[in-house]
C-alpha positions as a Python dict, from the first residue, in 0.01 Angstrom:
ca = {
    (1, 'M'): (0, 0, 0),
    (2, 'T'): (346, 47, -64),
    (3, 'S'): (607, -148, -207),
    (4, 'I'): (986, -126, -100),
    (5, 'I'): (1250, -282, -313),
    (6, 'R'): (1605, -369, -183),
    (7, 'T'): (1897, -522, -312),
    (8, 'L'): (2084, -704, -50),
    (9, 'I'): (2425, -870, -72),
    (10, 'V'): (2446, -1185, 88),
    (11, 'A'): (2715, -1141, 373),
    (12, 'T'): (2991, -1413, 475),
    (13, 'A'): (2854, -1586, 830),
    (14, 'A'): (3177, -1624, 1029),
    (15, 'T'): (3101, -1964, 1143),
    (16, 'L'): (2949, -2127, 829),
    (17, 'S'): (3144, -2242, 540),
    (18, 'L'): (3092, -2000, 259),
    (19, 'S'): (3261, -2027, -110),
    (20, 'A'): (3099, -1696, -287),
    (21, 'T'): (2897, -1409, -216),
    (22, 'A'): (2564, -1378, -398),
    (23, 'Q'): (2274, -1086, -445),
    (24, 'L'): (1919, -1122, -404),
    (25, 'R'): (1645, -875, -491),
    (26, 'V'): (1366, -877, -183),
    (27, 'A'): (1043, -622, -272),
    (28, 'E'): (822, -590, 12),
    (29, 'S'): (441, -527, -60),
    (30, 'T'): (176, -388, 192),
    (31, 'V'): (-128, -586, 219),
    (32, 'G'): (-343, -396, 476),
    (33, 'L'): (-328, -386, 847),
    (34, 'G'): (-362, -683, 1089),
    (35, 'Y'): (-419, -836, 1417),
    (36, 'S'): (-101, -835, 1607),
    (37, 'Q'): (-162, -872, 1997),
    (38, 'T'): (-87, -1287, 1938),
    (39, 'S'): (99, -1477, 1679),
    (40, 'V'): (-199, -1604, 1516),
    (41, 'N'): (-186, -1461, 1203),
    (42, 'T'): (209, -1587, 1167),
    (43, 'A'): (230, -1912, 1309),
    (44, 'I'): (402, -2153, 1103),
    (45, 'F'): (150, -2452, 1136),
    (46, 'R'): (-83, -2210, 885),
    (47, 'A'): (88, -2421, 602),
    (48, 'S'): (-87, -2206, 326),
    (49, 'S'): (-125, -1811, 396),
    (50, 'V'): (-43, -1729, 48),
    (51, 'V'): (-117, -1899, -270),
    (52, 'T'): (-124, -1846, -646),
    (53, 'V'): (-351, -1934, -889),
    (54, 'D'): (-340, -1952, -1273),
    (55, 'S'): (-662, -1825, -1454),
    (56, 'A'): (-704, -1797, -1800),
    (57, 'D'): (-502, -1511, -1916),
    (58, 'V'): (-362, -1397, -1553),
    (59, 'S'): (-187, -1533, -1233),
    (60, 'L'): (-362, -1438, -940),
    (61, 'Q'): (-211, -1410, -608),
    (62, 'F'): (-446, -1450, -269),
    (63, 'V'): (-314, -1400, 103),
    (64, 'G'): (-553, -1459, 393),
    (65, 'Y'): (-515, -1304, 752),
    (66, 'Y'): (-753, -1121, 1081),
    (67, 'S'): (-821, -770, 1065),
    (68, 'P'): (-729, -544, 1350),
    (69, 'E'): (-1100, -665, 1473),
    (70, 'G'): (-1033, -1027, 1465),
    (71, 'K'): (-1238, -1074, 1109),
    (72, 'I'): (-1108, -1302, 793),
    (73, 'V'): (-969, -1071, 526),
    (74, 'I'): (-902, -1224, 204),
    (75, 'A'): (-665, -1026, -60),
    (76, 'R'): (-592, -1047, -412),
    (77, 'R'): (-378, -881, -645),
    (78, 'R'): (-250, -936, -1000),
    (79, 'A'): (96, -1091, -1043),
    (80, 'G'): (399, -861, -1090),
    (81, 'E'): (180, -540, -952),
    (82, 'D'): (139, -385, -598),
    (83, 'K'): (-209, -296, -550),
    (84, 'W'): (-413, -552, -339),
    (85, 'T'): (-796, -557, -312),
    (86, 'S'): (-961, -734, -30),
    (87, 'H'): (-1287, -853, 135),
    (88, 'T'): (-1340, -844, 461),
    (89, 'T'): (-1622, -1131, 618),
    (90, 'D'): (-1846, -1063, 900),
    (91, 'Y'): (-1706, -1349, 1061),
    (92, 'R'): (-1488, -1273, 1388),
    (93, 'A'): (-1284, -1524, 1512),
    (94, 'K'): (-1096, -1614, 1864),
    (95, 'V'): (-770, -1443, 1785),
    (96, 'E'): (-670, -1413, 2128),
    (97, 'D'): (-602, -1780, 2106),
    (98, 'G'): (-278, -1812, 1860),
    (99, 'H'): (-371, -2158, 1726),
    (100, 'N'): (-706, -2060, 1555),
    (101, 'V'): (-517, -1949, 1227),
    (102, 'I'): (-620, -1949, 878),
    (103, 'S'): (-527, -2174, 614),
    (104, 'L'): (-616, -2108, 259),
    (105, 'A'): (-581, -2301, -98),
    (106, 'A'): (-696, -2342, -433),
    (107, 'D'): (-825, -2615, -634),
    (108, 'G'): (-782, -2699, -1043),
    (109, 'D'): (-1077, -2519, -1072),
    (110, 'G'): (-977, -2154, -884),
    (111, 'Y'): (-1223, -2213, -620),
    (112, 'L'): (-1064, -2094, -285),
    (113, 'H'): (-1081, -2311, 27),
    (114, 'V'): (-1050, -2152, 361),
    (115, 'C'): (-1051, -2311, 730),
    (116, 'Y'): (-1034, -2087, 1040),
    (117, 'D'): (-1054, -2053, 1402),
    (118, 'H'): (-985, -2399, 1522),
    (119, 'H'): (-865, -2523, 1905),
    (120, 'G'): (-1057, -2823, 1963),
    (121, 'S'): (-1347, -2657, 1789),
    (122, 'P'): (-1598, -2744, 1539),
    (123, 'L'): (-1514, -2759, 1144),
    (124, 'H'): (-1498, -2401, 1041),
    (125, 'Y'): (-1495, -2415, 653),
    (126, 'R'): (-1584, -2214, 343),
    (127, 'T'): (-1500, -2190, -25),
    (128, 'S'): (-1523, -1885, -259),
    (129, 'V'): (-1874, -1825, -427),
    (130, 'A'): (-1717, -1827, -774),
    (131, 'P'): (-1336, -1932, -911),
    (132, 'Y'): (-1055, -1668, -818),
    (133, 'S'): (-1330, -1478, -626),
    (134, 'T'): (-1235, -1352, -244),
    (135, 'V'): (-1616, -1339, -153),
    (136, 'L'): (-1668, -1651, 61),
    (137, 'G'): (-2044, -1841, 103),
    (138, 'E'): (-2155, -1997, 396),
    (139, 'E'): (-1988, -2224, 604),
    (140, 'K'): (-2045, -2592, 529),
    (141, 'S'): (-1912, -2953, 656),
    (142, 'M'): (-1658, -3170, 449),
    (143, 'T'): (-1741, -3506, 530),
    (144, 'G'): (-1947, -3470, 851),
    (145, 'E'): (-1746, -3711, 1015),
    (146, 'E'): (-1524, -3639, 1300),
    (147, 'E'): (-1545, -3256, 1269),
    (148, 'Q'): (-1615, -3158, 1619),
    (149, 'T'): (-1259, -3089, 1781),
    (150, 'V'): (-1058, -2957, 1507),
    (151, 'T'): (-718, -2833, 1565),
    (152, 'Y'): (-423, -2761, 1311),
    (153, 'P'): (-599, -2755, 974),
    (154, 'E'): (-380, -2714, 686),
    (155, 'F'): (-467, -2743, 347),
    (156, 'H'): (-225, -2871, 58),
    (157, 'M'): (-235, -2876, -334),
    (158, 'L'): (-188, -3209, -516),
    (159, 'P'): (-66, -3254, -857),
    (160, 'S'): (-389, -3343, -983),
    (161, 'G'): (-558, -3039, -878),
    (162, 'N'): (-726, -3225, -596),
    (163, 'L'): (-665, -3090, -242),
    (164, 'A'): (-535, -3298, 105),
    (165, 'F'): (-640, -3134, 417),
    (166, 'L'): (-502, -3234, 747),
    (167, 'Y'): (-636, -3192, 1091),
    (168, 'R'): (-624, -3272, 1433),
    (169, 'T'): (-892, -3456, 1628),
    (170, 'G'): (-891, -3495, 1986),
    (171, 'S'): (-624, -3276, 2214),
    (172, 'S'): (-264, -3231, 2301),
    (173, 'G'): (-142, -3548, 2466),
    (174, 'S'): (-401, -3753, 2351),
    (175, 'G'): (-514, -3738, 1973),
    (176, 'D'): (-551, -3850, 1635),
    (177, 'M'): (-440, -3705, 1286),
    (178, 'L'): (-698, -3740, 986),
    (179, 'M'): (-650, -3656, 633),
    (180, 'N'): (-936, -3564, 377),
    (181, 'V'): (-900, -3543, -8),
    (182, 'Y'): (-1118, -3319, -203),
    (183, 'D'): (-1187, -3428, -539),
    (184, 'K'): (-1234, -3092, -803),
    (185, 'N'): (-1431, -3343, -1031),
    (186, 'S'): (-1680, -3388, -793),
    (187, 'R'): (-1638, -3120, -611),
    (188, 'K'): (-1672, -3378, -288),
    (189, 'W'): (-1447, -3435, 31),
    (190, 'S'): (-1381, -3786, 120),
    (191, 'R'): (-1186, -3921, 398),
    (192, 'V'): (-881, -4135, 293),
    (193, 'C'): (-755, -4245, 640),
    (194, 'R'): (-1009, -4334, 871),
    (195, 'N'): (-720, -4261, 1101),
    (196, 'L'): (-355, -4210, 960),
    (197, 'I'): (-167, -4157, 1290),
    (198, 'D'): (-312, -4249, 1598),
    (199, 'G'): (-215, -4163, 1917),
    (200, 'E'): (-380, -4454, 2100),
    (201, 'G'): (-521, -4223, 2360),
    (202, 'K'): (-206, -4190, 2513),
    (203, 'R'): (-10, -3944, 2268),
    (204, 'N'): (-62, -3713, 1999),
    (205, 'A'): (150, -3653, 1645),
    (206, 'Y'): (282, -3286, 1542),
    (207, 'W'): (358, -3304, 1198),
    (208, 'Q'): (459, -3138, 876),
    (209, 'M'): (391, -3240, 514),
    (210, 'T'): (511, -3181, 149),
    (211, 'I'): (471, -3272, -191),
    (212, 'D'): (758, -3335, -430),
    (213, 'Q'): (779, -3298, -794),
    (214, 'R'): (637, -3645, -895),
    (215, 'G'): (353, -3624, -667),
    (216, 'R'): (451, -3790, -362),
    (217, 'I'): (351, -3689, -9),
    (218, 'H'): (603, -3713, 248),
    (219, 'L'): (496, -3666, 616),
    (220, 'S'): (690, -3642, 918),
    (221, 'W'): (607, -3574, 1283),
    (222, 'V'): (733, -3577, 1658),
    (223, 'W'): (532, -3766, 1932),
    (224, 'R'): (443, -3579, 2255),
    (225, 'E'): (362, -3774, 2546),
    (226, 'T'): (131, -3493, 2728),
    (227, 'W'): (-4, -3111, 2705),
    (228, 'N'): (379, -3001, 2796),
    (229, 'V'): (619, -2921, 2512),
    (230, 'E'): (922, -3092, 2670),
    (231, 'T'): (743, -3423, 2591),
    (232, 'N'): (824, -3392, 2237),
    (233, 'H'): (1041, -3670, 2100),
    (234, 'D'): (1160, -3862, 1813),
    (235, 'L'): (1101, -3782, 1453),
    (236, 'C'): (951, -3993, 1219),
    (237, 'Y'): (871, -4050, 873),
    (238, 'A'): (620, -4191, 609),
    (239, 'Y'): (528, -4130, 215),
    (240, 'S'): (240, -4184, -19),
    (241, 'D'): (204, -4224, -405),
    (242, 'D'): (-172, -4210, -381),
    (243, 'E'): (-299, -3900, -235),
    (244, 'G'): (-286, -4043, 122),
    (245, 'R'): (-447, -4392, 38),
    (246, 'T'): (-167, -4633, 140),
    (247, 'W'): (173, -4498, 323),
    (248, 'H'): (510, -4645, 324),
    (249, 'K'): (808, -4625, 552),
    (250, 'S'): (1152, -4491, 354),
    (251, 'D'): (1274, -4857, 266),
    (252, 'G'): (929, -4917, 86),
    (253, 'T'): (783, -5097, 348),
    (254, 'Q'): (408, -5037, 368),
    (255, 'Y'): (233, -4923, 694),
    (256, 'T'): (-58, -5133, 854),
    (257, 'L'): (-282, -4796, 909),
    (258, 'P'): (-339, -4622, 1168),
    (259, 'I'): (50, -4542, 1239),
    (260, 'T'): (146, -4590, 1599),
    (261, 'L'): (458, -4528, 1817),
    (262, 'A'): (532, -4902, 1797),
    (263, 'T'): (473, -4907, 1386),
    (264, 'A'): (640, -4581, 1310),
    (265, 'E'): (944, -4518, 1132),
    (266, 'V'): (1182, -4320, 1332),
    (267, 'A'): (1425, -4085, 1102),
    (268, 'W'): (1624, -3957, 1408),
    (269, 'A'): (1596, -4057, 1759),
    (270, 'I'): (1567, -3795, 1994),
    (271, 'P'): (1461, -3814, 2368),
    (272, 'Q'): (1222, -3592, 2557),
    (273, 'N'): (1337, -3285, 2726),
    (274, 'S'): (1560, -3178, 2423),
    (275, 'E'): (1395, -2880, 2370),
    (276, 'L'): (1278, -3050, 2062),
    (277, 'I'): (1013, -2803, 1882),
    (278, 'N'): (734, -2933, 1685),
    (279, 'Q'): (521, -2871, 1379),
    (280, 'T'): (781, -2739, 1134),
    (281, 'S'): (830, -2794, 789),
    (282, 'M'): (946, -3028, 511),
    (283, 'A'): (1046, -3002, 153),
    (284, 'A'): (1182, -3256, -106),
    (285, 'D'): (1461, -3252, -386),
    (286, 'R'): (1446, -3326, -755),
    (287, 'K'): (1523, -3681, -687),
    (288, 'G'): (1240, -3703, -408),
    (289, 'H'): (1464, -3694, -138),
    (290, 'P'): (1289, -3535, 186),
    (291, 'Y'): (1436, -3288, 392),
    (292, 'I'): (1318, -3213, 742),
    (293, 'A'): (1423, -2843, 906),
    (294, 'T'): (1369, -2844, 1251),
    (295, 'Y'): (1571, -2779, 1592),
    (296, 'W'): (1674, -2945, 1936),
    (297, 'R'): (1961, -2945, 2171),
    (298, 'E'): (2193, -3216, 2187),
    (299, 'A'): (2266, -3384, 2525),
    (300, 'D'): (2600, -3269, 2571),
    (301, 'S'): (2472, -2858, 2472),
    (302, 'Q'): (2248, -2625, 2628),
    (303, 'T'): (2146, -2454, 2304),
    (304, 'P'): (1896, -2551, 2077),
    (305, 'Q'): (2061, -2547, 1713),
    (306, 'Y'): (1864, -2539, 1359),
    (307, 'R'): (1877, -2861, 1187),
    (308, 'L'): (1823, -3084, 810),
    (309, 'V'): (1727, -3425, 850),
    (310, 'W'): (1719, -3574, 555),
    (311, 'H'): (1731, -3930, 371),
    (312, 'N'): (1958, -3954, 59),
    (313, 'G'): (1845, -4251, -102),
    (314, 'R'): (1969, -4503, 170),
    (315, 'K'): (1966, -4371, 507),
    (316, 'W'): (1877, -4080, 730),
    (317, 'Q'): (2152, -3801, 740),
    (318, 'M'): (2135, -3507, 1005),
    (319, 'C'): (2314, -3163, 980),
    (320, 'Q'): (2350, -2869, 1207),
    (321, 'V'): (2267, -2538, 1005),
    (322, 'S'): (2336, -2267, 1290),
    (323, 'D'): (2581, -2210, 1534),
    (324, 'R'): (2353, -1987, 1812),
    (325, 'K'): (2492, -1905, 2117),
    (326, 'T'): (2201, -1839, 2310),
    (327, 'S'): (2008, -2117, 2545),
    (328, 'F'): (1658, -2127, 2619),
    (329, 'S'): (1413, -2378, 2717),
    (330, 'L'): (1074, -2545, 2600),
    (331, 'A'): (853, -2639, 2897),
    (332, 'G'): (459, -2615, 2962),
    (333, 'G'): (191, -2577, 2740),
    (334, 'G'): (-6, -2356, 2515),
    (335, 'T'): (135, -2137, 2289),
    (336, 'K'): (492, -2013, 2369),
    (337, 'M'): (692, -1712, 2339),
    (338, 'I'): (1020, -1842, 2204),
    (339, 'P'): (1336, -1660, 2114),
    (340, 'I'): (1352, -1831, 1797),
    (341, 'A'): (1083, -1920, 1501),
    (342, 'R'): (1025, -2253, 1396),
    (343, 'P'): (1218, -2290, 1032),
    (344, 'R'): (1057, -2291, 674),
    (345, 'F'): (1271, -2519, 433),
    (346, 'V'): (1266, -2487, 40),
    (347, 'I'): (1461, -2649, -202),
    (348, 'G'): (1540, -2558, -588),
    (349, 'H'): (1712, -2646, -848),
    (350, 'R'): (1953, -2367, -790),
    (351, 'D'): (1855, -2212, -445),
    (352, 'S'): (1751, -2338, -114),
    (353, 'Y'): (1629, -2111, 154),
    (354, 'F'): (1626, -2186, 521),
    (355, 'I'): (1391, -1951, 672),
    (356, 'F'): (1343, -1833, 992),
    (357, 'R'): (1374, -1577, 1303),
    (358, 'D'): (1647, -1552, 1581),
    (359, 'A'): (1690, -1304, 1869),
    (360, 'E'): (2052, -1328, 1805),
    (361, 'C'): (1961, -1162, 1499),
    (362, 'D'): (1733, -897, 1595),
    (363, 'S'): (1440, -1129, 1526),
    (364, 'R'): (1469, -1005, 1171),
    (365, 'V'): (1314, -1203, 885),
    (366, 'S'): (1664, -1430, 760),
    (367, 'V'): (1765, -1693, 578),
    (368, 'F'): (2014, -1932, 532),
    (369, 'Y'): (2086, -1942, 172),
    (370, 'S'): (2255, -2202, -21),
    (371, 'R'): (2328, -2225, -411),
    (372, 'K'): (2354, -2589, -440),
    (373, 'L'): (2266, -2874, -174),
    (374, 'G'): (2551, -3095, -111),
    (375, 'V'): (2529, -3492, -7),
    (376, 'R'): (2811, -3472, 249),
    (377, 'Q'): (2891, -3079, 299),
    (378, 'F'): (2591, -2771, 320),
    (379, 'K'): (2716, -2459, 256),
    (380, 'W'): (2528, -2179, 373),
    (381, 'R'): (2525, -1808, 363),
    (382, 'Q'): (2313, -1604, 627),
    (383, 'L'): (2091, -1299, 539),
    (384, 'D'): (1834, -1078, 699),
    (385, 'L'): (1570, -1004, 468),
    (386, 'T'): (1420, -742, 668),
    (387, 'E'): (1583, -399, 849),
    (388, 'Y'): (1307, -452, 1132),
    (389, 'S'): (1215, -675, 1414),
    (390, 'V'): (886, -921, 1306),
    (391, 'G'): (864, -1011, 1731),
    (392, 'A'): (662, -1341, 1709),
    (393, 'W'): (664, -1428, 1341),
    (394, 'E'): (720, -1728, 1221),
    (395, 'P'): (783, -1804, 861),
    (396, 'S'): (475, -1928, 586),
    (397, 'I'): (517, -1888, 224),
    (398, 'D'): (332, -1910, -142),
    (399, 'E'): (384, -2287, -161),
    (400, 'T'): (251, -2291, -513),
    (401, 'L'): (423, -2003, -665),
    (402, 'W'): (762, -2178, -523),
    (403, 'T'): (691, -2510, -670),
    (404, 'N'): (574, -2379, -973),
    (405, 'S'): (821, -2078, -1055),
    (406, 'E'): (1107, -2146, -760),
    (407, 'E'): (985, -1768, -656),
    (408, 'L'): (986, -1734, -291),
    (409, 'D'): (704, -1513, -183),
    (410, 'I'): (686, -1508, 248),
    (411, 'F'): (390, -1355, 447),
    (412, 'V'): (522, -1128, 693),
    (413, 'Q'): (387, -933, 987),
    (414, 'E'): (498, -805, 1323),
    (415, 'T'): (298, -993, 1582),
    (416, 'F'): (355, -1068, 1964),
    (417, 'Q'): (274, -1367, 2203),
    (418, 'G'): (265, -1361, 2567),
    (419, 'D'): (369, -1720, 2705),
    (420, 'G'): (114, -1985, 2768),
    (421, 'E'): (-137, -1822, 2562),
    (422, 'K'): (-129, -1457, 2660),
    (423, 'V'): (-233, -1198, 2467),
    (424, 'V'): (17, -850, 2437),
    (425, 'S'): (-136, -551, 2425),
    (426, 'H'): (-4, -367, 2078),
    (427, 'E'): (-159, -182, 1785),
    (428, 'P'): (-272, -331, 1448),
    (429, 'T'): (59, -400, 1217),
    (430, 'P'): (113, -433, 835),
    (431, 'V'): (47, -735, 674),
    (432, 'K'): (351, -771, 420),
    (433, 'V'): (420, -1013, 136),
    (434, 'L'): (812, -1019, 80),
    (435, 'S'): (952, -1139, -230),
    (436, 'V'): (1240, -1286, -225),
    (437, 'R'): (1415, -1323, -604),
    (438, 'R'): (1778, -1412, -741),
    (439, 'R'): (1952, -1107, -906),
    (440, 'E'): (2085, -1196, -1232),
}
């Protein structure tokens, strides 16, 4: 287990507007070896791969990933230390399918909650045997309802110490989005929305979610009409102020649930066949304004670009973040090998990061970095955080750490992915946590 610390000077990107340079400190800690022949450890829809928990006298950080043999590993370290201790379970997942990710969270009492190995599969869910433990108990259900065809499970920590759990039931092109909430006092799950987003048997929603400092849940999604990714269209939005029980549009109008194609608020209209990607990320600023990070291609261009769509309190706006030169096309089904990663975006009081991977940057871990987000104009600095390629990696971060301290820890592993759910023969690769800090 090693640590590498580098100081990086943020360089001016020729095509982006800059006002100054800045320095960031990057520390790299190796956790162990992980399975690398698909992107199952590094898909962005894991939502939570790393989580920090405050115990009575120390902060602990946990990581979940699949071992070279495809078994679940839960690792832990004390805050500020490099040494990790880990526990490997006896459960072997179908890691040959890049959908079957691990998602983990910690509730307000310090118990870990872990979901894993899902692609239209029965629910696989465990909790730790004790607070702050890396040892998981036996599999169990949540509510016992609609748990037979689970895909894209993800946890989110709520300010109350409760947990939100989202997943799809059904299939691509014909599925519904469901939401459960865990009450840390009763230690029980309940279904807060019988069906939050209804595909009506004709389509399904691919979503991303964030929770702002006031506790508001922001949710956005694209629709997909069939199994084929090129049928993604339209960026939609909803928010909830009561842990998912009721939902509203950006103007405060309350939705009648479930939300459907006809009733959804369209934040940004994007037609099919626009190389619009699904399952990206969201963030919210101090005023509770939502930001959606994604990419698509405009009708007059052949090149997909990274973009932000955000609401400024009055209306939806959009800006282009990247100035990419390389074209590509999204088509077909299954896990795709795409030359750019789906982006992760975080907003802080001082620093904001648009985290990505792009073949134009030799597929390194990269960021567009901003000291302050402007209302009318965004000023970005571009920086590579690693000197090596990360293959099919997509960004996931320690959301709890960022929310509590605005310290950025990123799960990093070089992984590989054959297009259309294919496996790429490769040796195991190191699982790392990349810690990015402002250098004062």
